[in-house]
C-alpha positions in Angstrom: -7.3 -2.0 -17.6 -4.3 -1.3 -19.9 -1.0 -2.9 -19.0 1.0 -0.4 -21.0 2.0 2.9 -19.4 0.3 5.7 -21.3 2.5 8.6 -20.1 4.4 10.4 -22.8 7.5 11.0 -20.7 9.0 9.8 -17.5 10.7 12.0 -14.9 13.5 11.0 -12.6 13.8 14.2 -10.6 12.3 15.3 -7.3 9.2 17.5 -7.1 9.5 21.3 -6.7 8.7 20.8 -3.0 12.2 19.2 -2.5 13.8 22.6 -2.9 12.2 24.0 0.2 12.2 20.9 2.2 16.0 20.6 2.6 16.2 17.3 0.6 19.4 16.9 -1.4 19.7 14.2 -4.1 22.6 11.8 -3.8 25.9 12.5 -5.4 27.9 10.4 -7.9 30.1 9.3 -5.1 27.1 8.1 -3.0 25.5 6.3 -5.9 28.7 4.3 -6.7 29.8 3.5 -3.1 26.4 2.9 -1.7 25.7 0.3 -4.4 28.3 -1.9 -2.7 31.6 -1.4 -4.5 34.6 -0.8 -2.2 35.8 2.8 -2.3 39.3 1.8 -3.4 37.8 0.0 -6.5 35.7 3.0 -7.7 36.9 5.0 -10.6 35.2 8.3 -9.8 34.2 10.3 -12.8 35.0 14.0 -13.1 31.6 14.7 -14.8 28.1 13.9 -13.7 26.6 10.5 -14.2 25.2 9.9 -17.7 21.4 10.2 -18.0 20.9 6.5 -18.4 22.7 5.8 -15.1 20.7 8.5 -13.3 17.6 6.8 -14.5 18.7 3.6 -12.8 18.8 5.6 -9.5 15.8 7.9 -9.7 15.4 10.6 -7.0 12.7 10.5 -4.4 9.6 12.6 -5.3 9.6 14.4 -2.0 6.0 15.3 -1.8 4.4 17.4 0.9 3.9 15.4 4.1 6.4 12.6 3.1 8.5 11.3 5.9 11.6 12.5 4.1 10.1 16.1 4.2 9.3 15.9 7.9 12.8 14.7 8.8 15.2 15.2 5.8 18.3 14.8 8.0 17.4 11.3 9.3 20.3 9.0 8.6 20.0 7.1 5.3 20.3 3.4 4.8 22.6 2.5 1.9 22.5 -0.8 0.1 25.8 -1.6 1.8 24.3 -0.9 5.2 21.4 -3.2 4.4 23.6 -5.9 3.0 25.7 -6.0 6.2 22.8 -6.2 8.6 23.4 -9.0 11.0 19.7 -10.0 11.2 19.0 -10.1 7.5 18.0 -13.3 5.9 20.6 -14.7 3.6 19.9 -16.7 0.5 21.6 -20.0 0.9 21.9 -23.2 -1.2 19.3 -24.9 0.9 16.9 -22.0 1.4 16.6 -20.1 -1.9 13.0 -20.4 -3.1 10.2 -17.8 -2.9 6.8 -19.4 -2.3 3.4 -17.9 -2.9 0.4 -19.3 -1.0 -2.8 -18.7 -2.8 -5.7 -17.1 -0.8 -7.5 -19.8 1.2 -10.7 -21.2 -0.2 -13.9 -20.9 1.9 -15.9 -24.1 2.5 -19.6 -24.2 3.0 -19.4 -24.2 6.8 -18.0 -20.7 6.7 -19.9 -19.4 3.7 -20.6 -16.1 5.5 -16.9 -15.3 5.0 -17.6 -14.7 1.3 -19.3 -11.4 2.2 -16.3 -10.4 4.4 -14.2 -10.2 1.2 -16.5 -7.6 -0.3 -15.9 -3.9 0.5 -18.5 -1.2 0.5 -17.0 0.0 -2.7 -17.5 -3.4 -4.4 -21.1 -3.4 -3.3 -21.7 0.1 -4.8 -20.0 -0.5 -8.1 -20.1 -4.2 -9.0 -22.6 -5.4 -11.5 -22.3 -9.0 -10.3 -23.6 -10.1 -7.0 -20.8 -12.6 -6.4 -19.1 -11.7 -3.1 -15.6 -10.5 -3.3 -15.6 -10.0 -7.1 -13.3 -7.0 -6.8 -10.9 -8.5 -4.2 -9.8 -11.9 -5.6 -6.0 -12.2 -5.9 -4.4 -14.3 -8.6 -1.4 -16.2 -7.2 0.0 -16.9 -10.6 0.1 -13.1 -11.4 1.8 -12.4 -8.1 4.4 -15.1 -8.7 5.1 -13.7 -12.2 5.7 -10.2 -10.7 8.0 -11.7 -8.1 10.0 -13.5 -10.8 10.6 -10.2 -12.6 11.4 -8.2 -9.4 13.6 -10.9 -7.7 15.5 -11.7 -10.9 17.5 -14.9 -10.6 15.5 -16.4 -7.7 13.1 -19.3 -8.2 9.4 -18.5 -7.4 6.9 -21.3 -6.8 3.2 -21.6 -6.0 2.8 -23.4 -2.7 1.2 -26.7 -3.6 -0.5 -26.9 -0.2 -4.1 -25.9 -0.4 -5.5 -23.7 2.4 -9.2 -23.3 3.3 -11.3 -21.4 5.8 -14.0 -23.3 7.7 -16.1 -22.9 10.8 -14.5 -23.0 14.2 -16.8 -24.4 16.8 -15.6 -24.3 20.4 -18.6 -26.3 21.5 -19.4 -28.9 18.8 -23.2 -29.4 18.5 -24.9 -32.6 19.4 -26.4 -34.7 16.6 -29.8 -33.4 17.5 -29.1 -29.7 17.4 -30.9 -28.0 14.5 -29.0 -26.8 11.5 -30.8 -23.5 11.8 -29.5 -22.9 15.3 -26.0 -23.8 14.1 -26.2 -21.4 11.2 -27.3 -18.6 13.5 -24.3 -19.3 15.8 -21.9 -19.1 12.8 -23.0 -15.6 12.0 -22.0 -14.5 15.5 -18.8 -16.5 15.7 -15.6 -14.7 16.8 -13.2 -17.2 15.3 -12.8 -19.2 12.1 -10.6 -22.1 11.3 -7.8 -22.2 8.7 -7.2 -25.7 7.4 -3.6 -26.4 6.2 -4.4 -30.0 5.2 -2.9 -31.5 8.3 -4.5 -29.3 11.1 -7.0 -26.7 11.8 -5.7 -23.4 13.2 -7.9 -20.9 15.0 -8.0 -17.4 13.4 -9.5 -14.6 15.3 -12.0 -12.4 13.5 -13.9 -9.2 14.4 -16.7 -7.2 13.0 -16.1 -3.5 12.1 -16.0 -0.9 13.3 -14.5 -2.4 16.5 -15.8 -1.5 19.9 -15.3 2.2 20.7 -14.9 3.3 17.1 -18.6 3.5 16.1 -18.2 7.2 15.3 -15.8 6.5 12.5 -17.4 3.7 10.4 -16.0 5.1 7.2 -12.5 4.0 8.2 -13.6 0.3 7.8 -14.7 -0.5 4.2 -15.0 -4.3 5.1 -17.6 -5.7 7.4 -15.1 -8.0 9.1 -11.3 -8.3 9.6 -9.1 -11.3 10.4 -6.2 -11.2 12.8 -2.8 -10.8 11.3 -0.8 -12.5 14.1 -2.9 -15.6 13.9 -2.5 -15.8 10.2 1.3 -15.3 10.6 1.5 -18.1 13.1 -0.4 -20.3 10.7 2.0 -19.4 7.9 5.0 -20.4 10.0 3.7 -23.9 10.2 3.6 -24.3 6.4 6.9 -22.8 5.4 8.7 -25.4 3.3 12.2 -26.4 4.4 13.8 -25.0 1.2 12.0 -21.6 1.4 13.8 -18.3 1.5 10.4 -16.6 2.2 6.7 -17.4 2.0 4.2 -14.8 0.7 0.7 -15.8 2.0 -2.2 -14.1 0.1 -5.6 -13.3 1.6 -8.7 -11.7 0.2 -9.7 -10.4 3.6 -8.9 -7.2 5.5 -6.6 -7.6 8.5 -6.0 -6.1 11.9 -3.0 -6.6 14.2 -4.4 -6.0 17.7 -7.6 -4.8 19.4 -6.3 -1.1 19.4 -5.4 -1.1 15.7 -7.7 -0.2 12.8 -5.5 -1.9 10.2 -2.0 -3.3 9.6 0.8 -2.6 7.2 4.5 -3.1 6.9 4.6 -6.5 8.7 6.6 -9.5 7.6 
């Protein structure tokens, strides 16, 4: 895959659909004041913004079905509004580092989780039989992107190693057969996330969930892990000097029993 954009030209204007949707691009005054400068300090131009400045504030595409099309008059949030939010995390001298936690390893006791990383599309297109070949995330690449995006902030890979293992609510006796134990693991409803100091139970489920058997195409992965359990686990490993922790996973996630998937959670 090429890392260089192959488009011959870039556009910074809205789509033709914007004209009929009621969307209006921001004005010079909005661009300058919403960027955070006090109104009294702004030297308002009598002409439109130069092209290079407009490129720094590209317009929304405004495609059919976009939220901005469905409700174009919904109040906007400016940078100043966001900056003044009372519940926003502030970068401080003691909490100023972005950490990236690499996807947890999978030990032999939970080897069946390897297949959970592999989507139906991976199975149809991959030439290698290795599970999850199309889903593995590279923590170093993610960290490099964050350094470019959050310019000026320090980004580190979390040194703590995470790993998934089997969670057994009823540990077997020494005489229990390995075959029986392996059979139970395939049906297990939970897995364990090892943080190096403790094991945290993570709920899992097979897909499609109960009651959704008529729509199996909505679930490309055979199993999902519970977002809330992973978030609770992440809270236990946040370093004291962290501004934020980004925890990567190669598995599909769900938030609750009624949800098909999750997004927009932090």
